[in-house]
N, C-alpha and C positions, 0 to 999 in steps of 0.2 A: 234262330230260325223258327218257322212255324210248321206244325204237323197237322195233318188231317187224318182222322179215323174214318175209314171208308168201309161200308158194309155191302158186300155182294152176297145175296142169298145162296148162290151156288158155290162160291169159293171161300166164304168166310170174311174175316176182317183183314184190312190192310192199313199200313201206315204210310202216308205220303208226305214227303218233305217238299214244301212249296217255295217258290221264289218270293222274296220279300224286299221291299224298299224301305229303308230306315232313314229317318232324319235325326241327326245328332246336333246337339247344341254344344258349341265349343267357344273357347276364348282365343281362337287362332287369329293372327293378324294376316289379312289377305295379301298385302304387299310384301311383307317379309317372307311369307310362305311361298309366294310366287318366285321370289329371288332364290330361295333355297331349292325349289324344284328345277330351276334353270341350270343349277349346278349338279343336280343329282342324276347319275347315269341310269338309274332305275326308272326314271320318269321319262317316257318317250313322247308324251304330248302334254303340253301345259299352255293354256291360252285363257284369255278373259273374253267373255261375251259382251254384247252391247249393254247388257243390264249390269255389268260388273261382276258376274259370276266367274269364279276361277274353275276352269274345266280341265281335268287331268286324268290320266290313267297310267298304269305301270307296264313295263316291258313284258311282252309275251302274255298279256292279259287284256281282255276286252271290257272289263268292268270299269265304268266311268264314274268319277267323283265330281260333285259340284260343291264349291265352297262359296258362300255368299259373303258380302262385305260385313254382314252382322254376325258372321261366325257360324251360320247354319251349314252343316255338312250333309249332303244327300247322296245315298248310294243304293244301288239295287244289287243285293247279294244273290249269287247263283246257288251256293251251297255252303255248308258249315266249314268245310275244309278251306274254301277260298276266303271266307270271312276271317278264319283264324290266322291265315297267313298274311293277308293284306292289311288287316287292322293293325298289326304290329308295325308294318311299313308306314302306314298313315301316321301313327303316333310319333314315329321318328322323323317324319317328313314335315309335319306342320310346325309352324313357329308361333308360339304364344305371344301375347302382348307383353310389353316390357315389364319385368319384375313379377311375372306371374308364372305359375306352373301350369303346363298344358292340361286342360280338362276337356274330356269328350263324354257327353251324356246323351243316351238315346231319349228322344221325346215323342217320336211318332213312328208308327210302322204301318205299311200297307202290304197286303198279300194278294196274290193273283191265283185264281183257279179257273179252269176251263169251263165255258158255259155253252149250252145248258148242261146241268149235272143230272145224273140218274136219280130216280125217285128214292133210292136207298141211301143216297149220299147224306152224311151227317158231319157237321163241323163242330169241334169242341175247342174251347180256349183253355189252355193249361196254365196253371200257376207254376211257380218255380219248383214247388214240391213235386207236382205231377210230372213236369218235364224231367226232373232228376230220376224219378221212379222209372219213367219210360226209358230213359237213356241207360240206366243201370240194368234194367231188365233185358234190354236188347244186347248189352255187352256181356252179361253173365249167363244168358240163355234161359232166364226165368220165364220168358215168353217164347213159346215153341214156334219154330218156323212152320209155315203152312204153304205148300206149293199149290198153285191154282192157275187155271187158264184165264186169260183176259177175255172179257166178253165185249160185244160191240157197243154195249150201253155204257162203257167206261168213259166215253167222250174224249178219248185221247189222253187221259190222265196217265202219266208215266209213274208206275209204282217202283219205288226204290227198295222197299223192304216189305215182305209179306209175312205177317205174324198173326197169331191168335192171342187174344187178351189173356192175362194170367187168370186162372180160375179162382184164386184167393185174393180178396180185396181188403181194404182197410177195415171195413165193418167186421169181417171174419177175424182179423187179427185182434180187434178190440174186444170181441166176445171171448176169444180164447184167453186173452190177457186177464179178463175179469174172472174167468174160471180158474186160472192158475193162482190168482190172488186169493180166491176163496179157499183153495186147497192148501196154500202155503201159509195163510193167515198172517204170520209174523213178518214176512219179508216179500220183496218183489222177486219174481222169477228171474233167473239169469238168462242171458241171450241164448245159451245152449239149451236150457230147459224149454224155452219158447220154440227153438228151432226143432225140437223133437216133435212138437205138436203142430207146427205150421210149416208147410212145404213151400218156402220162399228162399230166395238167395239171401245170404246174411246181410248184405247192404240194404236191400229193400225191407227186410224184416225189421232191422234196427230202426230204419226211418219211420216205418209204420208204428212201431212200439213207442218211440219218442213222441210221435204225433198224438198218441193215445194217453200220454202223461207218464210213461214208464221212464224210470231213471236207473241207470246201472249203479250198483253198489258193491263195494268190496265185502268179503265175508265179515271182516272185523267191524265195518261200519254197519252192516245189516244186523249183526248180533247186538251191537250197542243200541241201535234204534229200537230193536225188538224188545230188549230188556226194559228200556225206558218206557215204551208204550204199555207193556203189560203191567209193570209196577204202578205206573200212573193210573191205569185203569182201576187198580185196587184202591188208590186214594180217592179218586173221583167217586167210585162206588160207595166208599165209606161215607162221603158227604151226602150221597143220595139216600143212604139208609137212615140218616139222621140219628146216628148212634150217640148215646149220652155218655161220651168219653171225651171231656173237654181237651185233654192234652193231645189225643189223637186227632180230634177235629181241627185243633189249631195247627198241628203239623200238616194235616191234609190241605188246609188253606194255604200254607206257605209253599208246599210242593206244587200245587196247581198254579199259584201266582208266579212261580219262577219257570214254569214249563212254557215251551214254545207253542204257538197256535197249531203247528203241524203235529206236534206230539199229542196235544189235547185231542185233536181230530181223530188220530189213529187210536188213542185210548178209548174214546167214546164209541168208535166203531167196534172195538173188541167187546165192550159192554153190551152194545146193541145186538151184534150178530153172533157173538160167542160168549154168552153169559157164563157158561160152564168153565171157561178158561180164566175168568177174573179171579185174581188172588185175594186173600183176606188179610187186611192189615190188623196187626195186633200191637200191643205195647212194645214188643221186642223184635218183631220180625214181620217180613212180608211172606205169607204162607201161600205158596202156589198149590193149585189143585193137582191131583194125579193126572187129570186129563190134560192140563196145561203142560206138565212135564213130559207126558207121552207125545204130545203134539210137537213139542220142542225137539225131542229126539228124532222124530220123523222128518222135520223140516231142516234141521241143521246137522243131523247125523252125529250128535254128541250130547253129553249130559248137560242139562241146564246148570249154569254157574250161580244162579241167584235164588233158587227155591229154598224157602225156609231160613234164609240168612238174615242176620241182624242188619237192619238198615242204618245208614249213616245219618248225619245231621240234616241232610237234604231230603231224607225220606227214601233213599234208594239203597239197595244192598251192595 
């Protein structure tokens, strides 16, 4: 279904659900479908027009369906509830061409609004993400209901839901996510940590976070990735220092060569943004700085397991 965001200066924002006509492309066989309809007690009208269109509707419902010989199905939906119910019936009613599974794909949609519209009228087309956010917000109460009187300038538009837009949007979530990343350094914030900073419903918040590139991690995975990144930062920094220690330089080359591009990017970010946290590689161990160890305790709430430890043949402790 389509939604209109309508702005009235005196009453705020409203969401209006509009009538929409949809054209579906199907592989239905008109003749076989007509024969099936004639036997189905739920179909009260089934006839073919002069142009060969199959015209039908269901019992106790006024919605009309038109099926063309080419398999195009046309219907004007009144609301989401009707669509949800009748679409299942249509799927069970239509008969596909021989040896094919029935397929119904929307290809065109038309929407009606009353005309003329008020000057404050605005129409926005939502992608699937926006529609999901709107639906979730309405269901969870993230968007606060707003009561308001209808004015004469509404042109007869019937409002089904009156709401105010959420005060926090995607850009706010993205900024907060970056702030948390800078604070935590070694890992991504958890959903709960983000929820403390951002006043949104969990479903909407998680959707926004993922859209911003956030990925949920288990504590074990977060620790492993953090250790890899900070140790790798030490080896990359050793190469950048151009130290005259052939064995260590050779090991640094091997470590970097076997690292993933993602690990390298995170290690370079530590070198660039947090040089005081970069460990120093020696012939026997990866030596973490006191600042790095302290930050680790703050972020993970436990002692680092890798500071000052002898590294293995891969260059990690």
